N, CA, C and O atoms as CSV, one atom per row, in Angstrom:
chain,resi,resn,atom,element,x,y,z
A,1,UNK,N,N,55.981,124.120,94.886
A,1,UNK,CA,C,57.186,123.371,94.639
A,1,UNK,C,C,58.371,124.315,94.472
A,1,UNK,O,O,59.471,124.055,94.959
A,2,UNK,N,N,58.120,125.412,93.774
A,2,UNK,CA,C,59.205,126.366,93.554
A,2,UNK,C,C,59.646,126.966,94.889
A,2,UNK,O,O,60.843,127.099,95.146
A,3,UNK,N,N,58.688,127.326,95.733
A,3,UNK,CA,C,59.035,127.905,97.032
A,3,UNK,C,C,59.779,126.902,97.915
A,3,UNK,O,O,60.745,127.266,98.587
A,4,UNK,N,N,59.343,125.664,97.918
A,4,UNK,CA,C,60.028,124.637,98.717
A,4,UNK,C,C,61.463,124.490,98.227
A,4,UNK,O,O,62.392,124.406,99.031
A,5,UNK,N,N,61.644,124.460,96.916
A,5,UNK,CA,C,62.991,124.321,96.360
A,5,UNK,C,C,63.855,125.526,96.706
A,5,UNK,O,O,64.997,125.364,97.137
A,6,UNK,N,N,63.330,126.722,96.525
A,6,UNK,CA,C,64.108,127.930,96.833
A,6,UNK,C,C,64.471,128.010,98.314
A,6,UNK,O,O,65.619,128.290,98.661
A,7,UNK,N,N,63.497,127.764,99.181
A,7,UNK,CA,C,63.783,127.836,100.613
A,7,UNK,C,C,64.728,126.735,101.066
A,7,UNK,O,O,65.455,126.901,102.045
A,8,UNK,N,N,64.721,125.616,100.361
A,8,UNK,CA,C,65.582,124.500,100.748
A,8,UNK,C,C,67.015,124.683,100.276
A,8,UNK,O,O,67.943,124.212,100.934
A,9,UNK,N,N,67.214,125.353,99.156
A,9,UNK,CA,C,68.554,125.470,98.592
A,9,UNK,C,C,69.175,126.853,98.758
A,9,UNK,O,O,70.370,127.020,98.514
A,10,UNK,N,N,68.387,127.851,99.170
A,10,UNK,CA,C,68.889,129.206,99.364
A,10,UNK,C,C,69.707,129.283,100.645
A,10,UNK,O,O,69.368,128.649,101.644
A,11,UNK,N,N,70.774,130.052,100.614
A,11,UNK,CA,C,71.620,130.218,101.795
A,11,UNK,C,C,71.052,131.314,102.691
A,11,UNK,O,O,70.795,132.429,102.239
A,12,UNK,N,N,70.862,130.985,103.957
A,12,UNK,CA,C,70.379,131.961,104.936
A,12,UNK,C,C,71.484,132.372,105.890
A,12,UNK,O,O,71.194,132.822,106.999
A,13,UNK,N,N,72.748,132.231,105.493
A,13,UNK,CA,C,73.864,132.509,106.394
A,13,UNK,C,C,73.954,133.987,106.763
A,13,UNK,O,O,74.413,134.310,107.858
A,14,UNK,N,N,73.531,134.891,105.886
A,14,UNK,CA,C,73.610,136.315,106.179
A,14,UNK,C,C,72.387,136.870,106.887
A,14,UNK,O,O,72.363,138.049,107.242
A,15,UNK,N,N,71.382,136.053,107.096
A,15,UNK,CA,C,70.141,136.500,107.727
A,15,UNK,C,C,70.298,136.397,109.232
A,15,UNK,O,O,70.692,135.354,109.755
A,16,UNK,N,N,69.986,137.494,109.932
A,16,UNK,CA,C,70.074,137.503,111.390
A,16,UNK,C,C,68.881,136.777,111.979
A,16,UNK,O,O,67.740,137.203,111.801
A,17,UNK,N,N,69.139,135.681,112.679
A,17,UNK,CA,C,68.055,134.913,113.296
A,17,UNK,C,C,68.235,134.846,114.810
A,17,UNK,O,O,67.768,133.910,115.459
A,18,UNK,N,N,68.917,135.848,115.367
A,18,UNK,CA,C,69.212,135.832,116.800
A,18,UNK,C,C,67.952,135.933,117.658
A,18,UNK,O,O,67.969,135.505,118.812
A,19,UNK,N,N,66.862,136.488,117.129
A,19,UNK,CA,C,65.637,136.630,117.898
A,19,UNK,C,C,64.830,135.350,117.987
A,19,UNK,O,O,63.948,135.230,118.837
A,20,UNK,N,N,65.122,134.398,117.123
A,20,UNK,CA,C,64.375,133.144,117.082
A,20,UNK,C,C,65.252,132.010,117.581
A,20,UNK,O,O,66.165,131.572,116.881
A,21,UNK,N,N,64.983,131.541,118.767
A,21,UNK,CA,C,65.740,130.429,119.352
A,21,UNK,C,C,64.796,129.304,119.748
A,21,UNK,O,O,64.895,128.776,120.856
A,22,UNK,N,N,63.894,128.933,118.869
A,22,UNK,CA,C,62.964,127.845,119.139
A,22,UNK,C,C,63.630,126.552,118.695
A,22,UNK,O,O,63.967,126.406,117.521
A,23,UNK,N,N,63.826,125.606,119.619
A,23,UNK,CA,C,64.501,124.365,119.243
A,23,UNK,C,C,63.696,123.560,118.224
A,23,UNK,O,O,62.484,123.395,118.359
A,24,UNK,N,N,64.382,123.073,117.221
A,24,UNK,CA,C,63.816,122.208,116.187
A,24,UNK,C,C,62.720,122.882,115.373
A,24,UNK,O,O,61.861,122.202,114.810
A,25,UNK,N,N,62.739,124.192,115.306
A,25,UNK,CA,C,61.754,124.916,114.506
A,25,UNK,C,C,61.859,124.521,113.034
A,25,UNK,O,O,60.852,124.468,112.329
A,26,UNK,N,N,63.076,124.245,112.574
A,26,UNK,CA,C,63.244,123.880,111.170
A,26,UNK,C,C,62.525,122.574,110.839
A,26,UNK,O,O,62.057,122.402,109.714
A,27,UNK,N,N,62.429,121.662,111.787
A,27,UNK,CA,C,61.711,120.398,111.539
A,27,UNK,C,C,60.222,120.665,111.378
A,27,UNK,O,O,59.566,120.036,110.548
A,28,UNK,N,N,59.688,121.583,112.155
A,28,UNK,CA,C,58.271,121.953,112.017
A,28,UNK,C,C,58.024,122.610,110.664
A,28,UNK,O,O,56.977,122.399,110.053
A,29,UNK,N,N,58.979,123.402,110.197
A,29,UNK,CA,C,58.849,124.046,108.884
A,29,UNK,C,C,58.878,122.989,107.779
A,29,UNK,O,O,58.070,123.040,106.852
A,30,UNK,N,N,59.806,122.028,107.874
A,30,UNK,CA,C,59.859,120.943,106.892
A,30,UNK,C,C,58.547,120.170,106.879
A,30,UNK,O,O,57.998,119.895,105.812
A,31,UNK,N,N,58.048,119.820,108.048
A,31,UNK,CA,C,56.774,119.104,108.160
A,31,UNK,C,C,55.667,119.886,107.472
A,31,UNK,O,O,54.909,119.323,106.682
A,32,UNK,N,N,55.569,121.174,107.762
A,32,UNK,CA,C,54.506,122.020,107.216
A,32,UNK,C,C,54.604,122.138,105.704
A,32,UNK,O,O,53.591,122.029,105.012
A,33,UNK,N,N,55.816,122.361,105.171
A,33,UNK,CA,C,55.995,122.478,103.720
A,33,UNK,C,C,55.465,121.239,103.002
A,33,UNK,O,O,54.737,121.358,102.017
A,34,UNK,N,N,55.822,120.062,103.484
A,34,UNK,CA,C,55.461,118.836,102.777
A,34,UNK,C,C,54.012,118.426,103.045
A,34,UNK,O,O,53.382,117.800,102.192
A,35,UNK,N,N,53.488,118.762,104.195
A,35,UNK,CA,C,52.063,118.570,104.478
A,35,UNK,C,C,51.233,119.381,103.487
A,35,UNK,O,O,50.314,118.861,102.854
A,36,UNK,N,N,51.571,120.659,103.365
A,36,UNK,CA,C,50.847,121.555,102.458
A,36,UNK,C,C,51.048,121.118,101.010
A,36,UNK,O,O,50.113,121.186,100.213
A,37,UNK,N,N,52.248,120.672,100.661
A,37,UNK,CA,C,52.520,120.226,99.298
A,37,UNK,C,C,51.582,119.088,98.889
A,37,UNK,O,O,51.016,119.115,97.796
A,38,UNK,N,N,51.418,118.099,99.754
A,38,UNK,CA,C,50.563,116.953,99.441
A,38,UNK,C,C,49.103,117.380,99.354
A,38,UNK,O,O,48.398,116.984,98.426
A,39,UNK,N,N,48.646,118.175,100.298
A,39,UNK,CA,C,47.242,118.606,100.292
A,39,UNK,C,C,46.940,119.435,99.047
A,39,UNK,O,O,45.922,119.211,98.392
A,40,UNK,N,N,47.804,120.383,98.711
A,40,UNK,CA,C,47.553,121.220,97.536
A,40,UNK,C,C,47.636,120.420,96.240
A,40,UNK,O,O,46.853,120.656,95.320
A,41,UNK,N,N,48.569,119.482,96.154
A,41,UNK,CA,C,48.674,118.657,94.945
A,41,UNK,C,C,47.411,117.834,94.749
A,41,UNK,O,O,46.936,117.676,93.624
A,42,UNK,N,N,46.871,117.314,95.832
A,42,UNK,CA,C,45.632,116.536,95.720
A,42,UNK,C,C,44.463,117.427,95.335
A,42,UNK,O,O,43.679,117.077,94.453
A,43,UNK,N,N,44.340,118.573,95.987
A,43,UNK,CA,C,43.219,119.471,95.707
A,43,UNK,C,C,43.318,120.103,94.325
A,43,UNK,O,O,42.305,120.530,93.771
A,44,UNK,N,N,44.512,120.169,93.764
A,44,UNK,CA,C,44.689,120.755,92.429
A,44,UNK,C,C,44.022,119.927,91.348
A,44,UNK,O,O,43.847,120.407,90.228
A,45,UNK,N,N,43.648,118.703,91.655
A,45,UNK,CA,C,42.977,117.853,90.677
A,45,UNK,C,C,41.492,118.160,90.550
A,45,UNK,O,O,40.829,117.601,89.676
A,46,UNK,N,N,40.968,119.002,91.368
A,46,UNK,CA,C,39.556,119.367,91.294
A,46,UNK,C,C,38.686,118.428,92.100
A,46,UNK,O,O,39.049,117.273,92.328
A,47,UNK,N,N,37.557,118.915,92.524
A,47,UNK,CA,C,36.663,118.133,93.375
A,47,UNK,C,C,36.083,116.918,92.661
A,47,UNK,O,O,35.913,115.861,93.270
A,48,UNK,N,N,35.777,117.062,91.371
A,48,UNK,CA,C,35.180,115.922,90.674
A,48,UNK,C,C,36.161,114.767,90.515
A,48,UNK,O,O,35.741,113.613,90.431
A,49,UNK,N,N,37.460,115.055,90.472
A,49,UNK,CA,C,38.461,114.003,90.370
A,49,UNK,C,C,38.901,113.495,91.734
A,49,UNK,O,O,39.606,112.489,91.817
A,50,UNK,N,N,38.504,114.163,92.792
A,50,UNK,CA,C,38.948,113.815,94.140
A,50,UNK,C,C,38.073,112.756,94.796
A,50,UNK,O,O,38.183,112.525,96.000
A,51,UNK,N,N,37.226,112.125,94.040
A,51,UNK,CA,C,36.364,111.076,94.582
A,51,UNK,C,C,36.643,109.790,93.824
A,51,UNK,O,O,37.073,109.825,92.671
A,52,UNK,N,N,36.403,108.671,94.458
A,52,UNK,CA,C,36.516,107.391,93.778
A,52,UNK,C,C,37.841,106.701,94.001
A,52,UNK,O,O,38.736,107.212,94.674
A,53,UNK,N,N,37.937,105.515,93.408
A,53,UNK,CA,C,39.089,104.641,93.612
A,53,UNK,C,C,40.377,105.199,93.008
A,53,UNK,O,O,41.448,105.054,93.599
A,54,UNK,N,N,40.289,105.822,91.858
A,54,UNK,CA,C,41.473,106.365,91.208
A,54,UNK,C,C,42.155,107.444,92.030
A,54,UNK,O,O,43.369,107.625,91.938
A,55,UNK,N,N,41.391,108.152,92.823
A,55,UNK,CA,C,41.975,109.221,93.624
A,55,UNK,C,C,42.851,108.671,94.747
A,55,UNK,O,O,43.805,109.332,95.157
A,56,UNK,N,N,42.548,107.475,95.252
A,56,UNK,CA,C,43.404,106.872,96.279
A,56,UNK,C,C,44.763,106.527,95.685
A,56,UNK,O,O,45.791,106.723,96.333
A,57,UNK,N,N,44.775,106.013,94.455
A,57,UNK,CA,C,46.043,105.723,93.785
A,57,UNK,C,C,46.814,107.006,93.510
A,57,UNK,O,O,48.028,107.065,93.708
A,58,UNK,N,N,46.103,108.032,93.052
A,58,UNK,CA,C,46.734,109.321,92.800
A,58,UNK,C,C,47.371,109.851,94.071
A,58,UNK,O,O,48.483,110.378,94.028
A,59,UNK,N,N,46.695,109.724,95.189
A,59,UNK,CA,C,47.218,110.205,96.464
A,59,UNK,C,C,48.523,109.492,96.820
A,59,UNK,O,O,49.470,110.124,97.288
A,60,UNK,N,N,48.571,108.186,96.600
A,60,UNK,CA,C,49.816,107.444,96.866
A,60,UNK,C,C,50.955,107.955,95.985
A,60,UNK,O,O,52.082,108.105,96.456
A,61,UNK,N,N,50.670,108.223,94.714
A,61,UNK,CA,C,51.699,108.755,93.821
A,61,UNK,C,C,52.190,110.121,94.297
A,61,UNK,O,O,53.387,110.404,94.257
A,62,UNK,N,N,51.277,110.951,94.739
A,62,UNK,CA,C,51.652,112.274,95.239
A,62,UNK,C,C,52.560,112.145,96.464
A,62,UNK,O,O,53.575,112.835,96.561
A,63,UNK,N,N,52.200,111.273,97.387
A,63,UNK,CA,C,52.994,111.099,98.607
A,63,UNK,C,C,54.373,110.520,98.283
A,63,UNK,O,O,55.380,110.975,98.824
A,64,UNK,N,N,54.418,109.527,97.410
A,64,UNK,CA,C,55.711,108.948,97.029
A,64,UNK,C,C,56.589,109.975,96.329
A,64,UNK,O,O,57.800,110.009,96.544
A,65,UNK,N,N,55.982,110.813,95.492
A,65,UNK,CA,C,56.741,111.883,94.845
A,65,UNK,C,C,57.273,112.865,95.885
A,65,UNK,O,O,58.442,113.246,95.833
A,66,UNK,N,N,56.427,113.275,96.825
A,66,UNK,CA,C,56.841,114.251,97.844
A,66,UNK,C,C,57.991,113.706,98.693
A,66,UNK,O,O,58.942,114.430,98.987
A,67,UNK,N,N,57.906,112.438,99.084
A,67,UNK,CA,C,58.974,111.842,99.887
A,67,UNK,C,C,60.265,111.757,99.073
A,67,UNK,O,O,61.339,112.088,99.574
A,68,UNK,N,N,60.160,111.319,97.828
A,68,UNK,CA,C,61.342,111.237,96.960
A,68,UNK,C,C,61.940,112.618,96.724
A,68,UNK,O,O,63.160,112.783,96.740
A,69,UNK,N,N,61.089,113.598,96.506
A,69,UNK,CA,C,61.539,114.968,96.284
A,69,UNK,C,C,62.265,115.510,97.523
A,69,UNK,O,O,63.296,116.173,97.407
A,70,UNK,N,N,61.717,115.221,98.702
A,70,UNK,CA,C,62.354,115.674,99.939
A,70,UNK,C,C,63.729,115.061,100.137
A,70,UNK,O,O,64.658,115.738,100.578
A,71,UNK,N,N,63.860,113.783,99.813
A,71,UNK,CA,C,65.171,113.133,99.914
A,71,UNK,C,C,66.146,113.733,98.902
A,71,UNK,O,O,67.310,113.981,99.217
A,72,UNK,N,N,65.653,113.964,97.678
A,72,UNK,CA,C,66.506,114.556,96.643
A,72,UNK,C,C,66.989,115.950,97.053
A,72,UNK,O,O,68.153,116.291,96.838
A,73,UNK,N,N,66.114,116.742,97.632
A,73,UNK,CA,C,66.502,118.090,98.079
A,73,UNK,C,C,67.581,118.007,99.159
A,73,UNK,O,O,68.530,118.790,99.145
A,74,UNK,N,N,67.444,117.073,100.087
A,74,UNK,CA,C,68.456,116.921,101.140
A,74,UNK,C,C,69.800,116.509,100.549
A,74,UNK,O,O,70.842,116.984,101.001
A,75,UNK,N,N,69.793,115.639,99.555
A,75,UNK,CA,C,71.042,115.252,98.884
A,75,UNK,C,C,71.637,116.459,98.172
A,75,UNK,O,O,72.844,116.689,98.245
A,76,UNK,N,N,70.799,117.233,97.480
A,76,UNK,CA,C,71.287,118.436,96.800
A,76,UNK,C,C,71.866,119.446,97.781
A,76,UNK,O,O,72.866,120.096,97.481
A,77,UNK,N,N,71.256,119.582,98.936
A,77,UNK,CA,C,71.803,120.489,99.947
A,77,UNK,C,C,73.211,120.053,100.339
A,77,UNK,O,O,74.088,120.887,100.567
A,78,UNK,N,N,73.414,118.767,100.413
A,78,UNK,CA,C,74.715,118.245,100.846
A,78,UNK,C,C,75.786,118.402,99.766
A,78,UNK,O,O,76.927,118.746,100.076
A,79,UNK,N,N,75.432,118.154,98.499
A,79,UNK,CA,C,76.446,118.127,97.447
A,79,UNK,C,C,76.522,119.401,96.613
A,79,UNK,O,O,77.554,119.650,95.990
A,80,UNK,N,N,75.476,120.210,96.580
A,80,UNK,CA,C,75.445,121.335,95.649
A,80,UNK,C,C,75.450,122.699,96.313
A,80,UNK,O,O,75.452,123.711,95.612
A,81,UNK,N,N,75.453,122.765,97.636
A,81,UNK,CA,C,75.487,124.066,98.308
A,81,UNK,C,C,76.732,124.153,99.175
A,81,UNK,O,O,77.286,123.138,99.596
A,82,UNK,N,N,77.160,125.376,99.433
A,82,UNK,CA,C,78.385,125.585,100.188
A,82,UNK,C,C,78.132,125.575,101.692
A,82,UNK,O,O,78.885,124.955,102.442
A,83,UNK,N,N,77.084,126.253,102.135
A,83,UNK,CA,C,76.864,126.387,103.575
A,83,UNK,C,C,75.585,125.706,104.067
A,83,UNK,O,O,75.127,125.980,105.176
A,84,UNK,N,N,75.012,124.830,103.258
A,84,UNK,CA,C,73.857,124.035,103.692
A,84,UNK,C,C,74.304,122.581,103.749
A,84,UNK,O,O,75.272,122.207,103.087
A,85,UNK,N,N,73.631,121.779,104.510
A,85,UNK,CA,C,73.979,120.367,104.586
A,85,UNK,C,C,72.709,119.532,104.645
A,85,UNK,O,O,71.686,119.957,105.184
A,86,UNK,N,N,72.799,118.345,104.083
A,86,UNK,CA,C,71.658,117.439,104.112
A,86,UNK,C,C,71.501,116.835,105.493
A,86,UNK,O,O,72.483,116.443,106.124
A,87,UNK,N,N,70.293,116.762,105.950
A,87,UNK,CA,C,70.021,116.233,107.285
A,87,UNK,C,C,68.975,115.124,107.166
A,87,UNK,O,O,67.864,115.369,106.695
A,88,UNK,N,N,69.322,113.905,107.591
A,88,UNK,CA,C,68.342,112.816,107.521
A,88,UNK,C,C,67.076,113.108,108.325
A,88,UNK,O,O,65.997,112.632,107.973
A,89,UNK,N,N,67.201,113.881,109.397
A,89,UNK,CA,C,66.023,114.217,110.195
A,89,UNK,C,C,65.114,115.214,109.469
A,89,UNK,O,O,63.902,115.223,109.686
A,90,UNK,N,N,65.701,116.050,108.610
A,90,UNK,CA,C,64.877,116.910,107.755
A,90,UNK,C,C,64.088,116.052,106.769
A,90,UNK,O,O,62.902,116.293,106.545
A,91,UNK,N,N,64.740,115.056,106.183
A,91,UNK,CA,C,64.047,114.144,105.269
A,91,UNK,C,C,62.938,113.392,106.001
A,91,UNK,O,O,61.870,113.150,105.440
A,92,UNK,N,N,63.195,113.025,107.250
A,92,UNK,CA,C,62.166,112.356,108.052
A,92,UNK,C,C,60.989,113.291,108.323
A,92,UNK,O,O,59.833,112.878,108.227
A,93,UNK,N,N,61.281,114.553,108.662
A,93,UNK,CA,C,60.206,115.533,108.894
A,93,UNK,C,C,59.412,115.763,107.612
A,93,UNK,O,O,58.189,115.894,107.656
A,94,UNK,N,N,60.105,115.813,106.462
A,94,UNK,CA,C,59.415,115.945,105.174
A,94,UNK,C,C,58.457,114.776,104.965
A,94,UNK,O,O,57.299,114.972,104.597
A,95,UNK,N,N,58.942,113.569,105.201
A,95,UNK,CA,C,58.149,112.358,104.979
A,95,UNK,C,C,56.956,112.291,105.916
A,95,UNK,O,O,55.855,111.933,105.498
A,96,UNK,N,N,57.168,112.633,107.174
A,96,UNK,CA,C,56.067,112.615,108.141
A,96,UNK,C,C,55.014,113.661,107.762
A,96,UNK,O,O,53.817,113.404,107.894
A,97,UNK,N,N,55.440,114.820,107.299
A,97,UNK,CA,C,54.496,115.838,106.841
A,97,UNK,C,C,53.683,115.353,105.652
A,97,UNK,O,O,52.471,115.563,105.603
A,98,UNK,N,N,54.340,114.704,104.688
A,98,UNK,CA,C,53.642,114.188,103.506
A,98,UNK,C,C,52.643,113.103,103.903
A,98,UNK,O,O,51.511,113.092,103.419
A,99,UNK,N,N,53.056,112.201,104.775
A,99,UNK,CA,C,52.160,111.119,105.203
A,99,UNK,C,C,50.988,111.661,106.007
A,99,UNK,O,O,49.865,111.179,105.863
A,100,UNK,N,N,51.232,112.648,106.845
A,100,UNK,CA,C,50.149,113.259,107.624
A,100,UNK,C,C,49.159,113.969,106.698
A,100,UNK,O,O,47.950,113.911,106.918
A,101,UNK,N,N,49.672,114.635,105.668
A,101,UNK,CA,C,48.783,115.243,104.673
A,101,UNK,C,C,47.922,114.204,103.987
A,101,UNK,O,O,46.736,114.431,103.750
A,102,UNK,N,N,48.523,113.046,103.661
A,102,UNK,CA,C,47.767,111.959,103.048
A,102,UNK,C,C,46.667,111.464,103.987
A,102,UNK,O,O,45.536,111.232,103.558
A,103,UNK,N,N,47.002,111.304,105.270
A,103,UNK,CA,C,46.007,110.817,106.226
A,103,UNK,C,C,44.842,111.787,106.362
A,103,UNK,O,O,43.688,111.370,106.455
A,104,UNK,N,N,45.144,113.078,106.373
A,104,UNK,CA,C,44.075,114.079,106.439
A,104,UNK,C,C,43.178,113.992,105.208
A,104,UNK,O,O,41.954,114.023,105.330
A,105,UNK,N,N,43.774,113.886,104.034
A,105,UNK,CA,C,42.991,113.799,102.806
A,105,UNK,C,C,42.130,112.543,102.804
A,105,UNK,O,O,40.958,112.586,102.430
A,106,UNK,N,N,42.713,111.427,103.222
A,106,UNK,CA,C,41.940,110.179,103.259
A,106,UNK,C,C,40.763,110.304,104.225
A,106,UNK,O,O,39.682,109.778,103.959
A,107,UNK,N,N,40.970,110.998,105.341
A,107,UNK,CA,C,39.902,111.165,106.316
A,107,UNK,C,C,38.822,112.115,105.810
A,107,UNK,O,O,37.632,111.852,105.989
A,108,UNK,N,N,39.221,113.204,105.186
A,108,UNK,CA,C,38.260,114.230,104.774
A,108,UNK,C,C,37.579,113.877,103.453
A,108,UNK,O,O,36.364,114.032,103.330
A,109,UNK,N,N,38.345,113.404,102.460
A,109,UNK,CA,C,37.806,113.238,101.114
A,109,UNK,C,C,37.517,111.796,100.709
A,109,UNK,O,O,36.605,111.557,99.918
A,110,UNK,N,N,38.260,110.842,101.223
A,110,UNK,CA,C,38.194,109.496,100.661
A,110,UNK,C,C,37.530,108.459,101.552
A,110,UNK,O,O,37.482,107.283,101.190
A,111,UNK,N,N,37.031,108.853,102.676
A,111,UNK,CA,C,36.391,107.851,103.531
A,111,UNK,C,C,34.954,107.623,103.071
A,111,UNK,O,O,34.315,108.492,102.477
A,112,UNK,N,N,34.486,106.449,103.364
A,112,UNK,CA,C,33.107,106.096,103.020
A,112,UNK,C,C,32.165,106.786,104.012
A,112,UNK,O,O,32.346,106.695,105.226
A,113,UNK,N,N,31.195,107.451,103.489
A,113,UNK,CA,C,30.229,108.134,104.340
A,113,UNK,C,C,28.986,107.260,104.482
A,113,UNK,O,O,28.432,106.773,103.496
A,114,UNK,N,N,28.564,107.076,105.721
A,114,UNK,CA,C,27.348,106.274,105.944
A,114,UNK,C,C,26.133,107.195,105.964
A,114,UNK,O,O,26.257,108.415,106.070
A,115,UNK,N,N,24.971,106.587,105.860
A,115,UNK,CA,C,23.724,107.352,105.852
A,115,UNK,C,C,23.080,107.405,107.240
A,115,UNK,O,O,21.907,107.765,107.348
A,116,UNK,N,N,23.793,107.066,108.276
A,116,UNK,CA,C,23.244,107.053,109.637
A,116,UNK,C,C,22.926,108.425,110.137
A,116,UNK,O,O,22.458,108.577,111.266
C-alpha cells in the first residue's frame, strides 16, 4: 500500500523516460499494482482463514477497498499534486486489476473441488 501510494503521488517529471515509449504502459502498471494488492491482501490472512464462506465476504471487502482506494488516489493526484493529474482510465485500470485479482483468488482458493 505504501509503495502504491508513493508511486502514485510522487512526481516523475525529472526522470528521463525517453528510452521507454510503450503506449499505455502506465495502464498495465496500474492494473498490476492493484492485482497484486488484492492477491497479497487476501493471502495475508493465512491459509487457514482463506477457506470457507467468510473468506468470500472478506474478498469482496478487499476488492471494494482497493477500488475505492484507487479512485481516492486519482482524486488526490488531481487536487494535491502540481504535475500529476487524475485520470479516469487509470482508475478503470486499477479497478480491472483488482477485479481480476479477485477472479484469480476465487478460481484458485474458493472454488468447490470435486472428488472426480
